[in-house]
Structure formats: C-alpha cells, structure tokens
C-alpha positions as CSV (number, residue, x, y, z in Angstrom):
1,M,123.2,125.7,-71.3
2,M,121.9,126.8,-67.9
3,R,123.4,125.0,-64.9
4,F,123.0,125.5,-61.2
5,A,126.2,125.7,-59.2
6,N,124.3,125.4,-55.8
7,R,122.2,122.3,-56.3
8,A,120.6,122.6,-52.9
9,L,119.5,126.2,-53.7
10,F,118.1,125.0,-57.0
11,I,116.1,122.3,-55.2
12,S,114.6,124.8,-52.8
13,T,113.2,127.2,-55.3
14,L,110.1,125.3,-56.6
15,L,107.3,125.1,-54.2
16,S,105.9,128.3,-52.7
17,S,105.2,128.7,-49.0
18,T,101.9,130.3,-49.8
19,V,100.6,127.0,-51.0
20,T,99.1,125.4,-47.9
21,A,99.7,121.8,-49.2
22,F,103.4,122.3,-49.2
23,T,104.1,123.9,-45.8
24,T,104.6,120.6,-44.0
25,K,108.1,119.7,-43.1
26,S,107.6,116.2,-44.7
27,M,107.1,117.6,-48.2
28,P,110.3,117.8,-50.3
29,R,111.4,121.2,-51.4
30,S,111.4,122.1,-55.0
31,R,114.0,122.3,-57.7
32,F,112.2,124.1,-60.5
33,G,111.2,127.7,-60.3
34,G,109.0,127.5,-63.3
35,F,106.7,125.1,-61.4
36,A,105.7,127.7,-58.8
37,S,103.3,129.8,-61.0
38,A,101.1,126.7,-61.6
39,L,100.6,126.4,-57.9
40,H,100.0,130.0,-57.1
41,S,96.6,130.0,-58.9
42,S,94.8,128.3,-56.0
43,P,95.6,127.4,-52.4
44,S,93.4,124.3,-52.7
45,T,94.9,120.9,-52.9
46,N,92.0,119.7,-55.1
47,N,93.4,118.5,-58.4
48,L,96.8,120.1,-57.5
49,A,98.5,117.5,-59.7
50,E,96.6,118.7,-62.7
51,K,97.6,122.3,-62.0
52,V,101.3,121.5,-62.3
53,L,101.3,121.7,-66.1
54,A,98.4,124.2,-66.4
55,N,100.7,127.2,-66.8
56,P,104.3,126.3,-66.2
57,Q,107.1,128.8,-66.7
58,W,109.7,126.6,-68.3
59,P,113.3,127.6,-67.9
60,P,114.6,129.0,-71.3
61,E,117.1,126.2,-71.7
62,W,117.2,122.5,-70.8
63,P,117.8,122.7,-67.0
64,F,119.2,119.2,-66.3
65,S,122.7,117.9,-66.1
66,A,124.0,114.5,-67.0
67,E,124.3,113.7,-63.3
68,D,120.6,114.2,-62.9
69,F,120.1,111.0,-64.9
70,A,122.7,108.9,-63.2
71,R,121.5,105.9,-61.3
72,M,122.7,104.3,-58.1
73,D,123.2,101.0,-60.0
74,E,124.9,101.7,-63.3
75,E,125.5,98.0,-64.0
76,D,124.3,96.8,-67.4
77,D,120.5,97.0,-67.4
78,A,120.3,93.7,-69.2
79,V,121.6,92.0,-66.0
80,F,119.1,93.7,-63.8
81,Y,116.1,92.9,-66.1
82,N,117.3,89.4,-67.0
83,E,115.1,87.7,-64.4
84,P,111.4,87.8,-65.4
85,R,109.1,89.6,-63.1
86,L,105.5,88.5,-63.8
87,V,104.0,90.9,-61.2
88,Y,102.2,94.2,-61.2
89,H,104.3,97.2,-60.3
90,I,101.3,99.2,-59.1
91,D,98.3,98.0,-57.0
92,D,95.1,96.7,-58.4
93,F,93.2,100.0,-57.9
94,A,95.8,101.9,-59.9
95,V,95.8,99.3,-62.6
96,S,92.1,99.6,-63.0
97,A,92.3,103.3,-63.1
98,L,94.9,103.2,-65.8
99,T,92.9,100.7,-67.9
100,E,89.8,102.9,-67.6
101,H,91.9,105.9,-68.8
102,Y,93.1,103.9,-71.8
103,A,89.5,102.9,-72.6
104,K,88.5,106.5,-72.8
105,H,91.3,107.5,-75.1
106,F,92.1,104.5,-77.3
107,E,90.1,104.2,-80.5
108,E,89.4,101.1,-82.4
109,G,92.1,100.4,-84.9
110,D,94.7,102.5,-83.2
111,D,98.3,101.4,-83.8
112,V,99.9,101.4,-80.4
113,L,103.5,101.2,-79.1
114,D,104.0,100.3,-75.5
115,I,107.6,101.1,-74.5
116,C,109.3,99.7,-71.4
117,S,106.7,97.0,-71.8
118,S,106.5,93.6,-70.0
119,W,104.1,90.8,-69.5
120,V,101.0,93.1,-69.4
121,S,100.3,96.5,-70.8
122,H,97.1,97.2,-68.9
123,F,95.1,97.8,-72.1
124,P,91.3,97.3,-72.0
125,V,90.4,93.7,-72.6
126,D,88.0,94.6,-75.4
127,F,90.4,97.0,-77.2
128,K,90.7,96.1,-80.9
129,G,93.9,97.7,-82.0
130,G,95.7,97.7,-85.3
131,N,99.4,97.1,-85.0
132,V,100.0,96.8,-81.2
133,V,103.7,96.5,-80.3
134,G,105.6,96.1,-77.1
135,L,109.2,97.1,-76.6
136,G,111.0,96.1,-73.5
137,M,114.0,94.5,-71.9
138,N,112.9,90.9,-71.0
139,E,112.0,88.6,-73.9
140,Y,110.1,86.1,-71.7
141,E,108.0,88.8,-70.1
142,L,107.1,90.2,-73.6
143,S,106.3,86.8,-74.9
144,Q,103.7,86.4,-72.2
145,N,102.0,89.7,-73.0
146,K,98.6,88.8,-74.6
147,Q,97.8,92.4,-75.3
148,I,100.4,93.0,-78.0
149,D,100.7,91.6,-81.5
150,S,104.5,91.6,-81.6
151,F,107.5,92.7,-79.5
152,V,111.0,94.0,-79.7
153,V,113.7,93.4,-77.1
154,K,115.7,96.6,-76.8
155,D,117.6,98.6,-74.2
156,L,116.7,102.2,-74.7
157,N,119.4,103.3,-72.2
158,E,122.0,101.7,-74.4
159,E,120.6,103.2,-77.6
160,P,117.7,105.6,-77.3
161,V,116.4,104.9,-80.8
162,L,113.0,103.3,-81.6
163,P,113.3,100.7,-84.4
164,F,110.3,101.9,-86.3
165,E,109.5,104.1,-89.3
166,D,108.3,107.7,-89.0
167,N,104.6,108.1,-88.4
168,S,104.0,104.5,-87.4
169,F,101.7,104.8,-84.4
170,D,98.6,106.6,-83.1
171,K,99.4,106.1,-79.4
172,V,102.6,105.5,-77.4
173,T,102.3,104.4,-73.8
174,C,104.9,104.0,-71.0
175,V,103.7,102.6,-67.7
176,V,105.6,103.7,-64.5
177,S,108.9,103.5,-66.3
178,I,109.9,107.0,-67.6
179,D,112.2,107.3,-64.5
180,Y,114.3,104.4,-65.6
181,L,115.3,106.0,-68.9
182,N,118.7,107.8,-68.6
183,K,118.3,109.6,-71.9
184,P,114.6,110.6,-71.6
185,L,114.7,113.6,-73.9
186,E,116.2,111.5,-76.7
187,V,113.5,108.9,-76.2
188,V,110.7,111.4,-76.1
189,K,112.0,112.9,-79.4
190,E,111.9,109.4,-80.9
191,I,108.4,108.9,-79.6
192,G,107.4,112.1,-81.4
193,R,109.1,110.8,-84.6
194,V,107.2,107.5,-84.6
195,L,103.8,109.0,-83.7
196,R,101.6,110.3,-86.5
197,P,100.7,114.0,-86.3
198,G,98.0,114.3,-83.7
199,G,99.0,111.0,-82.0
200,V,99.3,110.9,-78.3
201,C,102.0,109.8,-75.9
202,M,100.9,108.8,-72.4
203,L,103.4,108.5,-69.6
204,S,101.7,107.0,-66.5
205,M,103.4,107.5,-63.2
206,S,102.9,106.4,-59.6
207,N,105.1,106.5,-56.5
208,R,106.7,103.1,-56.8
209,C,110.1,102.3,-58.4
210,F,113.2,100.3,-58.3
211,P,115.3,102.9,-56.4
212,T,118.6,101.7,-57.6
213,K,117.5,102.0,-61.3
214,A,115.5,105.3,-61.1
215,F,117.5,108.3,-62.2
216,Q,118.9,110.6,-59.5
217,I,116.6,113.6,-60.0
218,W,113.6,111.4,-59.6
219,M,114.7,110.1,-56.3
220,Q,115.4,113.6,-55.0
221,T,111.9,115.0,-55.9
222,S,108.2,114.6,-55.0
223,D,105.3,113.2,-57.0
224,L,104.2,116.6,-58.1
225,E,107.7,117.5,-59.2
226,H,107.8,114.2,-61.2
227,I,104.9,115.6,-63.2
228,F,106.8,118.7,-64.0
229,I,109.9,116.7,-64.9
230,A,108.0,114.4,-67.2
231,G,106.2,117.4,-68.8
232,S,109.5,119.0,-69.4
233,F,110.6,116.2,-71.6
234,F,107.7,116.9,-73.9
235,H,108.3,120.6,-73.8
236,Y,112.1,120.5,-74.6
237,S,111.7,117.9,-77.3
238,G,110.1,120.5,-79.5
239,V,108.0,117.9,-81.3
240,F,104.9,117.9,-79.0
241,D,102.2,120.4,-78.1
242,A,102.0,121.5,-74.5
243,P,101.8,118.6,-72.1
244,K,99.0,118.1,-69.6
245,C,98.4,116.0,-66.5
246,D,95.4,113.9,-65.6
247,D,95.2,112.8,-62.0
248,I,93.3,109.5,-62.1
249,S,94.4,108.4,-58.6
250,P,91.5,106.0,-57.6
251,N,91.7,106.3,-53.8
252,P,93.9,109.2,-52.8
253,G,95.8,108.4,-49.6
254,R,94.6,104.8,-49.6
255,S,96.0,103.2,-52.7
256,D,98.8,104.0,-55.2
257,P,98.4,107.4,-56.9
258,M,98.2,107.4,-60.7
259,Y,99.1,110.4,-62.9
260,I,99.0,110.5,-66.7
261,V,101.3,113.1,-68.3
262,S,100.5,113.2,-71.9
263,A,101.1,115.3,-75.1
264,V,100.0,115.4,-78.7
265,A,102.6,115.0,-81.4
266,K,102.9,118.0,-83.8
C-alpha cells in the first residue's frame, strides 16, 4: 500500500499554482496529486467545486493511513453524543438548499436510509417515502425526527456495519457527518451493499464541524480537498460508479457552503 514518508510534501502536491483561485497565501496547500488535473482544465473559479471530481487521477492504491482518520478526541463517541443537540449544524440557507436538492432527486416511494442521523433529516416536507430509516448515535434526537419511520441507534465508529439486508434502500444520505467516521471506506462499502443497484448515496458537506471529533485529514485540508477525499471513498470502495459533486451553495461567501458528493451503486 502506498504511503508518504514526507507528509508535508504530500500535502503540498495537490493544487497547482496555475490555478488563480489557489495562489493566495490563505489557501491550504494540497495533499493529493490526482486532484490537480481536475483543476487544470479551467482557470476560472466558477463551479470549481464541481470540477474536482470531473476528471480525477486517483492514486493506484488507497492513499490514506490509519493516522489520517485519528481524532483529537478519541474518547468513546457515546459519551460525546450522549447529550441531545436539537439544533441545526448548518445555517438556514444551506438547509434550504439541501432540502431543495433532495426534492429534485428523491422519488415517491423511495426507501431511504439517513446515516449519522439526528432530530431532523432535512427531507422535503411533502416527500412520501417508502421505508425511511434513521441511524444515529442519540436515541432522543432520533425519536424526535418526524421525517423517518423508524430508527436504529448505532456507533459506526465502533462497528462499521449497517444492520440491514442487501439491496434494502434506494437512497442513502449523510448530512455533514462523513468527517466523523473513522472507518469511512468500510462504511461506504456497507452503503453500497444496502443500496439497490442504481441507488444513490448523497454525502452533503459544508465547512462546519466538531473539530475534536473530525478525523485528522479533514482538519488539515480545504473544502475542495474535502470533495476529493469524500469522492475517493466511493472510488476505492469498488461498489460505486464514478462520484460527482454538485455545488449547491446558496450564497457563496455570505452563508454556509453546501456540496453534495454522490455516486450510484453498481
């Protein structure tokens, strides 16, 4: 498996100095050489997030180490998530953009699994799903979620296995939480297993997090690199078609960004 002895050098290889948007000193340097080709196609910053996964040159082997998924706080997650948090973790504009995205892609009767779920899933209010399930860490939060039919309390960091049969769902969603999973590749493989062929997994991402619980590589990289990282989980799982990114940020620079990295199950 490929490893990088000089981690700082690895971080510096991603973003090209020819891309105007990344020449400022405030922009984090890159870790992933395969990302650069997606950015070389245009110097424009318009829809740059959507270019990240347009033509990525993935490293031939899984490029991450176990330390990349370590967290500042490795205390039992059940302790951290024990206290209910009945709040939004993104602003109202981003929430609306996410709900509108779901409205465009959900179909009536879809069986949906929302992982890392809580008291709200941001689904459209008029969505008429089939079997809609939430899986998360806090029982009280899940019990307050009126958008799901049932829920499962489970720590995917403790055991990255989804307690569902193969081919059980049409959609799987994960709202601003992929960065909390310390075994993301295993979880994404499980998502591919429980999705029906042609089903879609949607990972929504913004720029907010609990920094002590987000894995290390997430904290070391930029929003655009997060898109590449999330896309890599689909790629290396081997059970999804090529991932893509939709930039649905409602008010760039004025409210929370919102990116959807999604892929279709084979």
